[in-house]
N, C-alpha and C positions, 0 to 999 in steps of 0.2 A: 710567435704568432705566424701562422701559415697563411699565405696569400689565398684569397677566395678562388674557387674554381669558376671559370667562365660559364655563363648560362648555356651557350652552345659551344661544345667542344670543337676546337679547330685541329686540323691535322698539321701540327707544327713541322713535322718532318717534310711533308710535301710543300709547305709554305716556304721553308728555307732552302729546299732543294733547287728551286729556280733561281736562287741568288748566286751569281758567279763570284768566284774568289777574286778579290781585288784589294788594293791597298786602302781605298777609301772605306770599305766595309770593315776591314781590320782596324783601321784608325778610329772609326766611329765607335765600335764596340769597346775597344781598349780605353778610349777617352772617357766614355760613359762610366765604365767600371772604375777607373782611377778617380773620377770626379766623386763617385759615391763613397769610395774609401776615404777620400779627403774630407768629405762632409761628415762621415762617421768619426774621424779623428778630431775634427773641429768640435763636434758635439761632445765628445769625451773630454776635451780640454775645457770647454765651457762648463760642463757639469762639475769637473774638478775644481774650477774656480768658485762655483757656488758652494760646493762642499766645504772648501777652505774658508770662504767668507762667512758662511753660516756658522761654522764651528767657532770662529773668532767672535762673531756677534753674540752667539749663545753664551760663550764664556764671559764676555763683558756684561751682558744683560743679567745673567744669573747672579752676578756680584752686586747688582743694584736692587734686588728684590726686597732687601731690608729697609730701603728708603721709602717711607709712606707716600712721599710726593711723586716718586717715579714708579711705584709698584704696578699700577694699572697699565701704564704705557709699556713698562718692561714686560709684563705678562703677555700683552698683545703682541709686542715685537718677538718675544720668545716663541709664542705659538706659531706665528707665521713663518719665522725663520726655521723652526723645527720641521714644518711642512715642506718648506723649500729644500731643506737638507735631505729629507726622505725622498722627495721626488727626484732630486739630482742623483741620489744613490740608485733609484730605480732606473734612471736613464742609462747609467753605465753598467748596471747589473746585467751580466750575460743572460739572455733569455734563450734557453736551449732546451728543446724537447726532442729526444731522439725519435726518429721515425721507425716504427716497427714494421717489419716486412710480414705480410700475411700470406702464408703458403708460398713464400719465396717471391711474391709479386712486389715490384717496386711501386709505391704510391705515386700518383700523378704530381704531387707537390715536391717530389724528390729533387734535390739539387746536387748534382754530381760534383760540383766544385766546392761544396760546403762540408767541412770535416765532420760536423755533427751528423750529417746524413750518410756520407760514404763510409764512415767508421762502423756503421751497422752491417756493412757487407763483409764477406770474407775477402781475403786478398785476391783470390782468383776471380771472384765475381766482380770486384772493383776493376781489375785489369780488363775483364771482358767488357764492362760498361764503358771504360775509357776508350778501349779499342773501337767500340761501336760509335762513340761520339766523334772519334777521329776519322771515321771511314770516308767522310766527304766534307767538303768545305761547308755545305749547308748544315750538317749536323754539328760542326764546330761552332758555327754562328748561332745555331739554336741553343747550344749549351751555354755559350757566353751571354746570350740575350736572357735566358732564364735566370742565370746567376745575377745579372744586373738588375733584373726585375725584383728578385728576392732581396737584394741589398736595399733597393729603393723602398720597397714595401716595409721592410724592417725599420728603416730610418723614419719614414712618414708615420707609421702606426705605432711605433714604440719609442724610439730614442728621442726624436724631436718633440713628440707629444709631451712626454714627461719633462723634458728640458724646458719647454715653453711654460708649462704650468709652474715649474720650479722658479723661473725668473719672475713670473707674475706674483707668486706668493711672497718672494723675497722683497720685491718692490712694494707690494701692497702692505706688507708688514711695517715698513718704514713710514709710509704715508699714513696709515691708520694709527700707528703709535704716536705720530706727531699730532694728529687730530685729537686723539684721546688725551694726550698731555695738555694741549691747549684748552680743551674742554674742562679738564680737571683743574687747571690753574684759574680759569675764568669762573668756574662754579664754586670754588673755595676761596 
């Protein structure tokens, strides 16, 4: 998922050109980037926990489908757990669409620090773009800020969205299965 383009295009090069090189700017951008990488790692770990737990629960629940007393609750739990499993897989599934260069022009959402984007360039073009990014402290800051934004956008609009829904379905499945089982026992 590519970040949306701003309504009014800003001149990022001019915006960052006025920022002097200093340790606080370097530290801020590096800390932000590391924080987003840690959040991504945590999301992957949580998704893997849901994948493991869902697989175990599904295995146990499917073994109970022959019991008429537990069948309805088991099917409920199995359905919600399967949805949680699928959403967790979507959270960790790499979402990568290569950017296509049109007439050799680099699109505005191009991220020089993301392999999926710069791999579309020839080696010489990549080196030219890196050299341009390193020409001033402002362009280095701009490149780092764009990368941090892309990381955050991906986390917010992809990874954490699917992870949250996965946890909701996993928990809702247990709660709903309990209610279904209680209703089944009281009704019969």
